[in-house]
Every structure is written in structure tokens, then in C-alpha cells.
Residue, then its C-alpha position, 0 to 999 in steps of 0.5 A: q508462508v506469506h504471500l502478497v498479491e497485488s491487482g488492479g493496475g492499468s493505464v488511465q488518462a490524467g484525472g482518472a481513477l484506479s483501485l489497487s488490491c493487495a490480497a495477503s495469504g498466510i497472515t491471520y488477522s487477530t486481536q493479538t497480532t497486528t499487521c501493518m500494510g503499506w503501498f509503495r511506488r517505484a517511478p521510472g528511474k527513481e527509488r521506491a517511495a511510500v504511498a500510504t500505509v495502515r495498521s490493521g488493529s486501529g485502522s490508523t493510516m498514513y499518506a505520503n504528501p503526493g497522494k493526500g486528498r486523492f488516495t484512500l486506503s481501506q482494508d477488509k480484514a475478513k479477506n485479508t485484503v487492503f485496497l488503495q483507491m486512487n482518484n484524480l490520477k496524475p502522470e507523476d503517479t505513474g510507476m510500479y506499485y508494491c504492497a508490503a506487510a509488516h507482521p507482526c506490527s507492534g506499536t513501536t514498529w508502527l511508529q518506526i514506519l510512520r518515521g519512514d523506516r521501511t525495514n520493518y516490512n518483511y513481506w513484499g508483493q511483485g507489484t502492479q503497474v500503473t500508467v497515467s498519460s497526460 
């Protein structure tokens, strides 16, 4: 059974920073099986939107435009954890942040994810709230 648990959300003022974590259990990182981990945000009244994603094997990352230059996604394979460092936060970054995993994540799956296909994410966390005040 795969479980994803997010943490690190909170309330900050604009310009502040937060570091989100997503701990995955039930997924074993290996050289044979690659996992793709993604972060998504659901802003109030809006649909869930991609924030950033990483492919565990290569470490390749992709960032949605709103977070480019401000957000950094990293991973600790030994702890099956991915991190999203968010700097210079803006009020429009407010929302519920969800972690998702596509496991296994083949090269084809990764390309689909890069094209915006989120149907490959077969595991989702419960989310952590981020609130940025002006």
C-alpha cells in the first residue's frame, strides 16, 4: 500500500519562504523502477494545477511557469522523500498543495507528464495548506 504524506505548509507573508515535504511509503526506489513525483496546487475556486515534478532516476525536473526561479524541487531517495522549497512567495501561491506519485514511471510516462497528462499519477496525498498574505 502506497501512502504519501505532505508536511510543511503554513501561513507566511509575501516574500517569505516555505519548504514542503512529501514522504512516500510503500514505494521502493530502485534502478529498475523509476518514480515520478509531482506537486500540485489547488487555489481557492480553481482547479488543481501542476507546480513541479521530478523523475527519480534521472533527477530531471520540470516547473510550471508561476514557480520558475522561485521554487526548487529536490529528492532524498534514501528517505523516499521529495521537497519543494518555495521562496519569494506571493499571495497567488496560496492554496492546498498536493503531492502525487506515478509509479512506475517509464520514459513514455515521463513524456506524458511533461505534456501535462496527470492521469499517470496513481497515488495522491491529502495535501498541506499554504497561505500567503500580502
